C-alpha positions as CSV (number, residue, x, y, z in Angstrom):
1,M,47.7,116.0,127.0
2,K,47.2,116.6,123.4
3,P,50.1,117.7,121.6
4,R,50.3,120.8,119.9
5,Y,50.9,119.3,116.5
6,T,51.1,115.8,115.3
7,P,54.4,114.7,114.1
8,R,54.9,112.8,110.8
9,Y,56.4,109.3,110.4
10,R,59.6,111.0,108.6
11,Q,60.0,113.5,111.5
12,V,59.8,110.9,114.2
13,K,62.0,108.7,112.4
14,S,64.9,111.4,111.8
15,W,64.7,112.2,115.6
16,L,65.0,108.7,116.6
17,S,67.7,108.1,114.3
18,A,69.3,111.2,115.7
19,L,69.0,110.0,119.4
20,H,70.6,106.6,118.6
21,K,73.1,107.5,116.0
22,Y,76.0,105.6,117.2
23,C,74.0,102.2,117.8
24,R,72.6,102.6,114.4
25,V,76.3,102.9,112.8
26,R,76.9,99.9,114.7
27,L,73.9,97.7,113.2
28,L,74.4,98.8,109.9
29,Y,78.1,97.6,110.0
30,K,76.9,94.3,111.8
31,Q,74.1,93.8,109.1
32,C,76.8,94.1,106.1
33,D,78.9,91.6,107.9
34,T,81.8,94.1,107.9
35,L,81.6,94.8,111.5
36,D,85.0,96.2,112.6
37,K,86.9,94.5,115.6
38,D,87.8,97.5,117.2
39,N,84.4,99.2,117.8
40,H,85.9,101.8,119.9
41,R,88.0,103.2,117.1
42,L,84.8,103.5,114.7
43,H,82.7,105.2,117.6
44,R,86.0,107.7,118.2
45,N,86.0,108.6,114.3
46,N,82.3,109.1,114.3
47,R,82.7,111.5,117.4
48,L,85.7,113.5,116.3
49,N,83.8,114.0,113.2
50,E,80.8,115.1,114.5
51,K,83.0,117.4,116.6
52,K,84.7,118.6,113.7
53,A,81.7,119.4,111.5
54,C,80.1,121.1,114.8
55,R,83.3,123.4,115.0
56,V,83.0,124.4,111.4
57,K,79.4,125.1,111.9
58,G,80.3,127.3,114.8
59,A,83.0,129.2,113.0
60,K,80.8,129.9,110.1
61,S,78.2,131.3,112.2
62,L,80.9,133.4,114.1
63,F,82.2,135.0,110.8
64,D,78.9,135.7,109.5
65,K,77.8,137.3,113.0
66,N,81.0,139.4,112.7
67,D,82.3,138.3,115.9
68,E,84.9,140.3,117.6
69,K,86.5,136.9,119.1
70,L,87.2,136.1,115.3
71,E,88.5,139.6,113.8
72,N,92.1,138.4,113.8
73,Y,91.8,135.3,112.2
74,D,91.2,134.8,108.1
75,R,88.0,133.0,107.4
76,K,89.4,130.7,104.5
77,E,92.6,129.3,106.5
78,L,90.9,128.8,109.8
79,L,88.1,126.7,108.3
80,N,90.7,125.0,106.1
81,V,92.5,124.2,109.8
82,L,89.5,123.0,111.0
83,N,88.4,121.1,108.0
84,D,91.6,118.9,106.9
85,N,93.8,116.9,109.2
86,R,97.0,117.6,107.3
87,Y,97.2,120.9,109.2
88,H,97.7,118.8,112.1
89,S,101.0,117.2,111.3
90,P,103.2,119.3,109.1
91,E,106.1,117.3,108.2
92,Y,108.8,118.2,105.6
93,S,111.4,115.9,104.4
94,E,114.6,117.9,103.3
95,S,117.8,115.9,102.2
96,D,121.2,117.5,103.0
97,E,123.5,117.4,100.3
98,E,126.2,117.7,102.4
99,Q,125.6,114.4,104.0
100,P,128.2,111.8,102.2
101,D,125.6,109.1,102.6
102,G,122.4,110.8,101.5
103,K,120.4,110.2,104.6
104,R,117.2,112.3,104.8
105,H,116.3,114.3,107.7
106,I,113.0,115.1,108.6
107,N,112.2,118.9,110.2
108,V,109.3,119.3,111.9
109,Y,108.2,123.0,112.4
110,N,106.0,124.6,114.6
111,P,103.4,126.7,112.6
112,S,101.8,129.8,114.5
113,W,98.4,128.0,114.7
114,R,99.5,125.3,116.7
115,S,99.3,127.4,119.9
116,E,97.5,127.8,123.0
117,E,95.7,130.6,121.4
118,L,94.4,128.2,119.1
119,M,93.5,125.6,121.5
120,D,91.6,128.5,123.5
121,L,89.9,129.5,120.5
122,L,88.8,125.8,119.9
123,L,87.9,125.0,123.5
124,N,86.6,128.0,124.9
125,V,85.0,130.1,122.0
126,L,84.0,127.4,118.8
127,D,82.9,124.5,121.1
128,Q,81.2,127.0,123.5
129,H,79.2,128.8,120.4
130,A,78.7,125.2,118.8
131,F,77.4,124.0,121.7
132,S,74.6,126.9,122.2
133,L,73.5,126.2,118.5
134,Q,72.8,122.6,119.3
135,S,68.8,121.8,119.3
136,A,69.7,118.8,121.6
137,Q,71.8,120.0,124.5
138,L,74.8,117.6,126.2
139,I,73.0,115.9,129.0
140,R,76.5,114.9,130.7
141,T,78.7,117.0,132.2
142,R,82.6,117.1,132.2
143,N,84.6,114.8,135.0
144,Y,87.6,117.0,134.7
145,D,89.0,120.7,135.5
146,D,91.0,121.8,132.4
147,D,93.1,123.4,134.6
148,I,94.7,120.4,136.1
149,Y,94.4,117.9,133.0
150,N,95.3,120.7,130.2
151,I,98.4,119.0,128.7
152,V,100.1,120.9,125.8
153,S,102.6,118.6,124.0
154,R,104.8,119.7,121.3
155,H,106.2,117.7,118.6
156,P,110.2,116.6,119.2
């Protein structure tokens, strides 16, 4: 069967590199003699960065469409939360001047964005929309139920 068009070498190369992205990263590290001993960490960081980029892309797309699910959120603030990891661990150190030894106390506050509402937004709105934007769909299905494995941990 004759293809509808003949792809260029550059297109085929980009398709293959997209399919084998994580293998390429490991190969490049091996060629530079800087292969990390902990390959699991390397791949986990790549997957997290890709997931973060997909969520940002999905949020921008929904904001451009003026979707009703994001009406209550400020565009700039939500994109900052998705882009910047510092939003996920806000620890403020304050010194108590009444203490004679001058020890520092770390107070961790629970901001409003660290809530079940945000987790619902990330998992059920942004991830679903980002998944629909992908040209190559995920083949592997999820092996667990969110209702059973939904763990909400709070900072002490």
